[in-house]
C-alpha positions as CSV (number, residue, x, y, z in Angstrom):
1,M,18.5,-7.7,-19.9
2,K,20.3,-4.7,-21.4
3,A,19.8,-1.4,-19.7
4,S,18.7,0.3,-22.9
5,L,16.0,-2.3,-23.5
6,L,14.8,-2.1,-19.9
7,V,14.6,1.7,-19.9
8,T,12.9,1.8,-23.2
9,L,10.3,-0.8,-22.1
10,L,9.8,1.1,-18.8
11,G,9.2,4.3,-20.7
12,L,6.8,2.8,-23.2
13,G,5.0,0.8,-20.5
14,F,4.5,4.0,-18.6
15,A,3.4,6.0,-21.7
16,L,1.1,3.6,-23.5
17,P,-1.8,3.4,-20.9
18,Q,-1.9,7.2,-20.9
19,I,-3.1,7.2,-24.5
20,Y,-6.2,5.3,-23.4
21,G,-6.7,8.0,-20.7
22,L,-6.5,10.7,-23.3
23,V,-8.9,9.0,-25.6
24,Q,-11.4,7.6,-23.0
25,P,-10.9,9.7,-19.9
26,A,-14.2,8.7,-18.2
27,R,-13.5,4.9,-18.5
28,F,-9.8,5.4,-17.6
29,G,-10.8,7.4,-14.5
30,E,-13.4,4.8,-13.5
31,A,-10.9,2.0,-13.9
32,L,-8.3,3.9,-11.8
33,R,-10.8,4.6,-9.0
34,R,-11.8,0.9,-8.8
35,F,-8.1,-0.2,-8.5
36,P,-7.3,0.4,-4.8
37,R,-10.0,-1.9,-3.5
38,S,-9.9,-4.4,-6.4
39,E,-9.7,-7.9,-5.0
40,L,-8.8,-9.3,-8.4
41,W,-5.7,-7.0,-8.8
42,G,-4.8,-7.8,-5.1
43,Y,-4.9,-11.5,-5.8
44,V,-2.7,-11.0,-8.9
45,L,-0.2,-8.5,-7.5
46,M,0.4,-9.8,-4.0
47,P,1.2,-13.5,-5.1
48,L,3.3,-12.1,-7.9
49,G,5.3,-9.9,-5.5
50,T,5.6,-12.8,-3.0
51,L,6.9,-15.2,-5.6
52,W,9.3,-12.7,-7.1
53,F,10.6,-11.9,-3.6
54,L,11.0,-15.6,-2.7
55,Y,12.9,-16.1,-6.0
56,N,15.2,-13.2,-5.1
57,L,15.7,-14.7,-1.6
58,R,16.5,-18.1,-3.1
59,Q,19.1,-16.4,-5.4
60,D,20.7,-14.4,-2.6
61,Q,24.2,-15.5,-1.7
62,I,24.7,-13.5,1.6
63,A,26.5,-15.9,3.9
64,D,25.2,-14.1,7.1
65,F,21.7,-15.4,6.3
66,A,22.5,-18.8,4.9
67,A,21.5,-20.6,8.1
68,F,18.2,-18.7,8.4
69,K,17.3,-18.9,4.7
70,P,14.8,-21.8,5.0
71,V,13.1,-20.2,7.9
72,L,13.0,-16.8,6.1
73,F,11.7,-18.5,3.0
74,V,8.8,-20.1,4.8
75,G,8.1,-17.0,6.9
76,F,7.9,-14.6,3.9
77,A,5.8,-17.1,2.0
78,V,3.3,-17.3,4.9
79,V,3.2,-13.5,5.2
80,G,2.8,-12.9,1.5
81,F,0.1,-15.4,0.9
82,G,-1.4,-14.8,4.3
83,A,-2.0,-11.2,3.4
84,C,-4.3,-12.4,0.6
85,V,-6.5,-14.0,3.2
86,F,-6.2,-11.8,6.3
87,V,-5.4,-8.3,4.9
88,R,-7.8,-8.0,2.0
89,D,-8.6,-4.3,2.5
90,F,-6.5,-2.3,-0.1
91,L,-4.7,-5.6,-1.0
92,A,-4.2,-4.3,-4.6
93,V,-2.3,-1.2,-3.3
94,R,-0.1,-3.3,-1.0
95,G,0.5,-5.9,-3.8
96,L,1.4,-3.0,-6.2
97,A,3.8,-1.6,-3.6
98,V,5.6,-5.0,-3.3
99,V,5.9,-5.3,-7.1
100,V,7.1,-1.7,-7.5
101,L,9.8,-2.2,-4.9
102,L,11.0,-5.4,-6.6
103,T,10.9,-3.7,-10.0
104,A,12.9,-0.8,-8.5
105,H,15.5,-3.3,-7.2
106,F,15.8,-4.8,-10.7
107,V,16.0,-1.4,-12.5
108,L,18.7,-0.1,-10.1
109,N,20.8,-3.2,-10.4
110,T,20.5,-3.1,-14.2
111,I,21.3,0.6,-14.7
112,R,23.9,0.9,-12.0
113,W,26.9,0.6,-14.2
114,V,25.7,2.6,-17.2
115,D,28.1,5.5,-17.7
116,T,25.9,8.4,-18.7
117,P,24.4,11.2,-16.7
118,W,21.1,10.5,-18.3
119,R,20.8,7.4,-16.2
120,L,20.1,9.7,-13.3
121,V,16.7,10.5,-14.8
122,V,15.7,6.8,-14.5
123,T,17.5,6.4,-11.2
124,T,15.7,9.4,-9.7
125,W,12.4,8.2,-11.1
126,T,13.0,4.8,-9.5
127,Y,13.7,6.3,-6.1
128,V,10.4,8.2,-6.4
129,W,8.8,4.8,-6.9
130,I,10.5,3.4,-3.8
131,V,9.3,6.3,-1.6
132,A,5.8,6.1,-3.0
133,A,5.6,2.3,-2.6
134,I,6.7,2.6,1.0
135,W,4.3,5.4,1.7
136,Y,1.4,3.7,0.1
137,S,2.1,0.4,1.7
138,I,1.9,2.1,5.1
139,S,-1.2,4.1,4.3
140,P,-2.8,2.6,1.2
141,W,-5.9,4.9,1.4
142,R,-3.6,7.7,0.3
143,L,-3.3,6.2,-3.2
144,R,-7.1,6.1,-3.3
145,D,-7.1,9.8,-2.4
146,V,-4.4,10.7,-5.1
147,I,-6.4,8.7,-7.7
148,G,-9.5,10.6,-6.6
149,W,-7.8,13.9,-7.1
150,M,-6.3,12.9,-10.5
151,T,-9.6,11.6,-11.8
152,R,-11.9,14.4,-10.5
153,D,-13.0,15.4,-14.0
154,D,-12.1,14.6,-17.6
155,Q,-10.0,17.7,-18.1
156,R,-7.7,16.7,-15.1
157,I,-7.5,13.1,-16.4
158,R,-6.4,14.3,-19.8
159,L,-3.9,16.8,-18.3
160,T,-2.3,14.2,-16.0
161,C,-2.3,11.5,-18.7
162,A,-0.6,14.0,-21.1
163,A,2.1,14.8,-18.6
164,R,2.7,11.1,-17.9
165,L,2.7,10.3,-21.6
166,V,5.4,13.0,-22.3
167,F,7.5,11.7,-19.4
168,G,7.2,8.1,-20.5
169,L,8.2,9.0,-24.0
170,L,11.2,11.0,-22.7
171,V,12.3,7.9,-20.7
172,A,11.9,5.7,-23.7
173,G,13.9,8.2,-25.8
174,I,16.7,8.1,-23.1
175,G,16.7,4.3,-23.4
176,L,16.9,4.4,-27.1
177,T,19.6,7.0,-27.3
178,A,21.8,7.9,-24.3
179,I,21.6,4.5,-22.5
180,R,22.1,2.5,-25.7
181,A,25.2,4.7,-26.6
182,A,26.7,4.2,-23.1
183,E,26.4,0.4,-23.1
């Protein structure tokens, strides 16, 4: 995938849900508040993250781990799918953290060689994802608390959605202009 397409899709994918939050703040806030303990989202995100990680492990060509690859493959599969059975509390947050980390890996590998200083906006944003994903996987209730703060009232929902919408459109604009020109 070209870096310009990826950055544009990331920006639009981040911006578009914010429109719903601006138009229907109460419903948007309620949906966000339900997310951290949602078993449905947990059962979607954790297997998705596990399968994506196993795919990356299968594609990896590091010779130091070649002998251990079958054992690692089985071990990570057991941990990933076992979490769906044994660690169901805040499973959606943990699954989201895994998917975000894998997305960050993909984004950083894709944008690494783009020669423009504007890629640093996306790179910095991606490292923020990494720190947040690690933090929320260690203490998933903190995402619930942040969501609770962001959705305290309709005005705050609209304000935070507007800020995220502007940032998402900025990232999409960077993808359509600076990243595309540097490819």
